[in-house]
C-alpha atoms as a printed R data frame, in Angstrom:
    type eleno elety resid chain resno       x       y       z
1   ATOM     1    CA   MET     A     1  68.809 141.474 125.252
2   ATOM     2    CA   LEU     A     2  70.494 140.318 122.035
3   ATOM     3    CA   PHE     A     3  73.831 139.400 123.523
4   ATOM     4    CA   ARG     A     4  74.677 137.816 126.804
5   ATOM     5    CA   SER     A     5  78.035 137.622 128.415
6   ATOM     6    CA   THR     A     6  79.455 134.246 129.260
7   ATOM     7    CA   SER     A     7  78.867 135.043 132.897
8   ATOM     8    CA   ASP     A     8  75.124 135.225 132.138
9   ATOM     9    CA   ALA     A     9  75.067 131.986 130.143
10  ATOM    10    CA   GLU     A    10  74.584 128.608 131.698
11  ATOM    11    CA   VAL     A    11  77.745 126.571 131.666
12  ATOM    12    CA   PRO     A    12  76.998 123.047 130.461
13  ATOM    13    CA   PRO     A    13  77.880 120.296 132.906
14  ATOM    14    CA   GLN     A    14  81.175 118.550 132.347
15  ATOM    15    CA   LEU     A    15  80.711 115.495 130.153
16  ATOM    16    CA   PRO     A    16  82.314 112.293 131.351
17  ATOM    17    CA   ARG     A    17  85.573 111.609 129.624
18  ATOM    18    CA   PRO     A    18  85.273 108.643 127.246
19  ATOM    19    CA   ARG     A    19  87.465 105.683 128.025
20  ATOM    20    CA   ALA     A    20  90.489 105.035 125.900
21  ATOM    21    CA   PRO     A    21  89.994 102.758 122.903
22  ATOM    22    CA   ARG     A    22  91.138  99.231 123.730
23  ATOM    23    CA   ILE     A    23  93.386  97.640 121.138
24  ATOM    24    CA   VAL     A    24  94.783  94.116 120.963
25  ATOM    25    CA   ALA     A    25  97.984  93.937 118.936
26  ATOM    26    CA   LEU     A    26  98.141  90.335 117.748
27  ATOM    27    CA   GLY     A    27 100.822  88.698 115.660
28  ATOM    28    CA   GLY     A    28 104.445  88.048 115.108
29  ATOM    29    CA   SER     A    29 106.299  84.774 114.881
30  ATOM    30    CA   THR     A    30 108.160  82.425 117.198
31  ATOM    31    CA   LYS     A    31 111.323  84.468 116.728
32  ATOM    32    CA   PRO     A    32 111.322  87.196 119.412
33  ATOM    33    CA   MET     A    33 111.123  90.679 117.873
34  ATOM    34    CA   ALA     A    34 111.040  89.395 114.302
35  ATOM    35    CA   ALA     A    35 110.188  91.988 111.636
36  ATOM    36    CA   SER     A    36 106.420  91.431 111.913
37  ATOM    37    CA   GLU     A    37 106.458  91.870 115.703
38  ATOM    38    CA   ARG     A    38 108.623  94.983 115.446
39  ATOM    39    CA   ALA     A    39 106.202  96.466 112.903
40  ATOM    40    CA   LEU     A    40 103.252  95.528 115.144
41  ATOM    41    CA   ARG     A    41 104.877  97.211 118.140
42  ATOM    42    CA   ILE     A    42 105.477 100.377 116.099
43  ATOM    43    CA   ALA     A    43 101.769 100.433 115.155
44  ATOM    44    CA   GLY     A    44 100.778  99.688 118.769
45  ATOM    45    CA   ALA     A    45 103.015 102.465 120.080
46  ATOM    46    CA   ALA     A    46 101.414 104.907 117.632
47  ATOM    47    CA   ALA     A    47  97.943 103.901 118.885
48  ATOM    48    CA   ALA     A    48  99.098 104.277 122.506
49  ATOM    49    CA   ALA     A    49 100.553 107.719 121.717
50  ATOM    50    CA   GLU     A    50  97.051 108.737 120.578
51  ATOM    51    CA   GLY     A    51  95.580 107.531 123.887
52  ATOM    52    CA   ALA     A    52  94.676 103.895 123.190
53  ATOM    53    CA   ASP     A    53  95.087 101.145 125.786
54  ATOM    54    CA   VAL     A    54  97.120  98.526 123.914
55  ATOM    55    CA   ARG     A    55  97.622  94.885 124.905
56  ATOM    56    CA   TYR     A    56 100.053  92.693 123.027
57  ATOM    57    CA   VAL     A    57  99.543  89.027 122.175
58  ATOM    58    CA   THR     A    58 102.679  88.195 120.233
59  ATOM    59    CA   GLY     A    59 105.313  85.626 119.474
60  ATOM    60    CA   ARG     A    60 105.371  82.828 121.955
61  ATOM    61    CA   ASP     A    61 102.010  83.929 123.428
62  ATOM    62    CA   LEU     A    62 100.569  82.487 120.224
63  ATOM    63    CA   LEU     A    63 101.948  78.999 120.841
64  ATOM    64    CA   ILE     A    64  98.528  77.670 121.798
65  ATOM    65    CA   PRO     A    65  96.837  74.400 120.821
66  ATOM    66    CA   ILE     A    66  95.260  74.131 117.388
67  ATOM    67    CA   TYR     A    67  91.696  75.417 117.615
68  ATOM    68    CA   ASP     A    68  89.395  72.455 118.256
69  ATOM    69    CA   THR     A    69  85.741  72.865 117.290
70  ATOM    70    CA   GLU     A    70  84.848  69.628 119.090
71  ATOM    71    CA   SER     A    71  86.056  70.665 122.546
72  ATOM    72    CA   ASP     A    72  85.310  73.473 124.970
73  ATOM    73    CA   GLU     A    73  88.577  72.879 126.830
74  ATOM    74    CA   ARG     A    74  91.005  75.747 126.373
75  ATOM    75    CA   SER     A    75  94.592  76.227 127.467
76  ATOM    76    CA   PRO     A    76  95.388  79.223 129.693
77  ATOM    77    CA   GLY     A    77  96.969  80.974 126.700
78  ATOM    78    CA   ALA     A    78  93.885  80.390 124.545
79  ATOM    79    CA   VAL     A    79  91.612  81.681 127.322
80  ATOM    80    CA   ALA     A    80  93.785  84.805 127.641
81  ATOM    81    CA   LEU     A    81  93.623  85.356 123.873
82  ATOM    82    CA   VAL     A    82  89.818  85.072 123.739
83  ATOM    83    CA   GLU     A    83  89.473  87.383 126.764
84  ATOM    84    CA   ALA     A    84  91.724  89.937 125.069
85  ATOM    85    CA   LEU     A    85  89.611  89.804 121.890
86  ATOM    86    CA   ARG     A    86  86.415  90.158 123.957
87  ATOM    87    CA   TRP     A    87  87.916  93.206 125.739
88  ATOM    88    CA   ALA     A    88  89.074  94.906 122.536
89  ATOM    89    CA   ASP     A    89  87.472  97.689 120.553
90  ATOM    90    CA   GLY     A    90  89.989  97.070 117.792
91  ATOM    91    CA   VAL     A    91  92.651  94.639 116.657
92  ATOM    92    CA   LEU     A    92  96.021  95.310 115.075
93  ATOM    93    CA   LEU     A    93  96.940  92.178 113.169
94  ATOM    94    CA   ALA     A    94 100.440  91.371 111.918
95  ATOM    95    CA   SER     A    95 101.861  88.272 110.323
96  ATOM    96    CA   PRO     A    96 105.035  87.379 108.560
97  ATOM    97    CA   GLY     A    97 104.465  86.397 104.954
98  ATOM    98    CA   TYR     A    98 104.915  82.651 104.693
99  ATOM    99    CA   HIS     A    99 104.734  81.600 101.039
100 ATOM   100    CA   GLY     A   100 102.238  84.368 100.268
101 ATOM   101    CA   SER     A   101  99.975  83.514 103.182
102 ATOM   102    CA   VAL     A   102  99.414  84.118 106.892
103 ATOM   103    CA   SER     A   103 101.523  82.229 109.416
104 ATOM   104    CA   GLY     A   104  99.866  79.206 110.995
105 ATOM   105    CA   MET     A   105 100.200  80.772 114.453
106 ATOM   106    CA   VAL     A   106  98.280  83.901 113.445
107 ATOM   107    CA   LYS     A   107  95.618  81.947 111.539
108 ATOM   108    CA   ASN     A   108  95.130  79.649 114.545
109 ATOM   109    CA   ALA     A   109  94.801  82.671 116.861
110 ATOM   110    CA   LEU     A   110  92.124  84.112 114.568
111 ATOM   111    CA   ASP     A   111  90.305  80.775 114.648
112 ATOM   112    CA   TYR     A   112  89.818  81.287 118.402
113 ATOM   113    CA   ALA     A   113  87.532  84.251 117.608
114 ATOM   114    CA   GLU     A   114  84.999  81.476 116.973
115 ATOM   115    CA   ASP     A   115  84.671  81.257 120.776
116 ATOM   116    CA   LEU     A   116  82.996  84.691 120.608
117 ATOM   117    CA   ARG     A   117  80.264  83.484 118.235
118 ATOM   118    CA   HIS     A   118  77.472  83.723 120.859
119 ATOM   119    CA   GLU     A   119  78.564  87.104 122.290
120 ATOM   120    CA   ASP     A   120  76.738  90.410 121.828
121 ATOM   121    CA   ARG     A   121  79.657  91.315 119.537
122 ATOM   122    CA   PRO     A   122  80.410  87.996 117.814
123 ATOM   123    CA   TYR     A   123  83.785  87.290 116.260
124 ATOM   124    CA   LEU     A   124  85.403  90.660 115.507
125 ATOM   125    CA   GLU     A   125  82.106  92.405 114.714
126 ATOM   126    CA   GLY     A   126  82.082  96.073 115.611
127 ATOM   127    CA   ARG     A   127  85.829  96.130 116.103
128 ATOM   128    CA   ALA     A   128  88.192  98.077 113.900
129 ATOM   129    CA   VAL     A   129  90.889  95.855 112.379
130 ATOM   130    CA   GLY     A   130  94.224  97.232 111.244
131 ATOM   131    CA   ILE     A   131  96.512  95.051 109.163
132 ATOM   132    CA   VAL     A   132 100.298  95.115 109.251
133 ATOM   133    CA   SER     A   133 101.764  93.042 106.435
134 ATOM   134    CA   VAL     A   134 105.423  92.097 106.556
135 ATOM   135    CA   ALA     A   135 106.548  90.281 103.434
136 ATOM   136    CA   HIS     A   136 109.173  90.645 100.742
137 ATOM   137    CA   GLY     A   137 108.840  90.688  96.997
138 ATOM   138    CA   TRP     A   138 105.953  89.991  94.691
139 ATOM   139    CA   ARG     A   139 104.106  87.857  97.250
140 ATOM   140    CA   SER     A   140 103.663  90.746  99.667
141 ATOM   141    CA   GLU     A   141 100.454  91.856  97.909
142 ATOM   142    CA   GLU     A   142  99.065  88.297  98.146
143 ATOM   143    CA   HIS     A   143  99.958  88.299 101.822
144 ATOM   144    CA   THR     A   144  98.040  91.526 102.522
145 ATOM   145    CA   SER     A   145  94.967  90.162 100.722
146 ATOM   146    CA   GLU     A   146  95.219  86.945 102.720
147 ATOM   147    CA   LEU     A   147  95.323  88.868 105.999
148 ATOM   148    CA   GLN     A   148  92.265  90.866 104.951
149 ATOM   149    CA   SER     A   149  90.290  87.721 104.149
150 ATOM   150    CA   HIS     A   150  91.107  86.130 107.525
151 ATOM   151    CA   SER     A   151  90.221  89.184 109.604
152 ATOM   152    CA   PHE     A   152  86.490  88.663 109.013
């Protein structure tokens, strides 16, 4: 027989549904809902609308101790940040433009990715990184380049 009806064909088993991509939206400044955090939340909402599981580490969540290479002690906020990065399939990164560079809070948060150096996926390896640059004027291009260089 050249043709078979669908009733004659074997129906393939149902494939398991893949889990939603896990995204950490990281950034902002100490000012609640500053422009960079608002832009980050817009990007995070767009990812969530497409089915992603989005966790936010923003604003005052980033007020953690300066990353210390000589100590394994971590504050609860730093532990939560590293766990979020470990969990993530991707990172949305936003920073206000401070003098053509990344804010100290965001740079310090990225330094904590060093705690993932011995993992199966070290640092941000294998994770998609999206960059949200919020800056004004001629320095905004410098700011975007700076964010790219710090996101590994």
